[in-house]
Residue, then its C-alpha position, 0 to 999 in steps of 0.5 A: d687348545y682354545e681354552m690354553d689359548a685363551t688363558h695364555s691370551l689372558q695372562l699375556i693381557l694381565r702381564n702387560a696391564s701389570s707391566k704398563e701399570t708397573e711402568e706407570k708407578d715406576r715413572d710416577g715414582r721417579e717423577i716424585h722422587a725427582r720432584l722431592n730431590d729438587l725440592q730438597i736441593d732447592g730447600v738446601q740451596e735456599l738455606e745455604a742462601v740465607t746461612s751466607e747472608m747471615v754470615r756476611l751480615i754478621e761479618n760486616a756488622s757495625v756492632p762487635i759480635f763474636a761467639v765461642d763453643v761450649d768449651g769457651l773456645v773462640n768460634g766466631w770473630n766479626t770484622k768490628i771486634a777485630d778492628l776494635t782489638c786489633l786482633p785478627v780473626d785468624k789469631a782469635i779463633g780457637r782461643h779461650f774467650l777468658a784469656l781476651v778479656e781483662d782480668s777485672s772482667a774475668d768473673a763477669v764473663s765467666k758467669m755470663l758464659e756459664l749462664a748462657l751454656q745453660g740456656r739463661e741469656e743475660r743482657n747488658v753485661q759490662f766488661e772490658i776486652k783486651t787490645h792487642g798490636q798497636r792499639s795495646e797502649s790505648g787500654p781495653i775496650s768497654l763493651i755492653v754485651n747481650a749473650c745468646a745461646s746457640r742451639d742445634v736442631k735438638e734444641n741443645v746449646v752448643g755454644v754462645c754468640f755475643i752481640a755487643q756495643d762499644i761503650t769506650t768513649q762514653k765510659s772515658m768520659m764518665d770516668k774523667f766526669t767522676r774524677i772532676e766531681g771528686d776532686y771538686r767534692a774534695i776541695v769544697q769539703n776540705p777543712n783547710p783554712l787555705i781554701p777560700p770560701i765556696f758556695g753555689t746555687d741552683e737554677f732557682g737561687w736555692c743554696s747548693e754549696w756551702n763549704n766549711 
């Protein structure tokens, strides 16, 4: 009887000790899981905060920024590009990007998009994009664009983001200068006897122009 009582008491002690150890482990486990969940929540919240800030910066950027998916459909269109083209976000999203560029730029844009989807990012590509609404009569917008491949967590390319610079004014001035220069050259080199003698010098007095 004494042995049975002793054995039973030992079993109770071991069971209680085991229960306490299990409870402590469970408590520690719960604390660890709670901490991990807190860290996970903190990580998710931090990621959401960073993402929201990035979206805000892109939306309010002073340069045109837009993006397409692997099929070339627009899935990003910031305020600046919407203002320049007079094409609002809801009208741009879902449209094929090639439909938004000038026909003369379609080949260059198609090549840039194809290379970017292969992970080969081109820089300083110039093309023209159509304007809409009240700006359609003012002609296309000239852009210089850098392509940036968008990747998922497995490093697969899932789209392309374009960061652009509006050079419409500069291009317009250069085009006018080129036309004026062309007109000037045409006059200077014209053999028509009605054209008077035309000659010129550089800043050092050396002759730089001498017509026929």
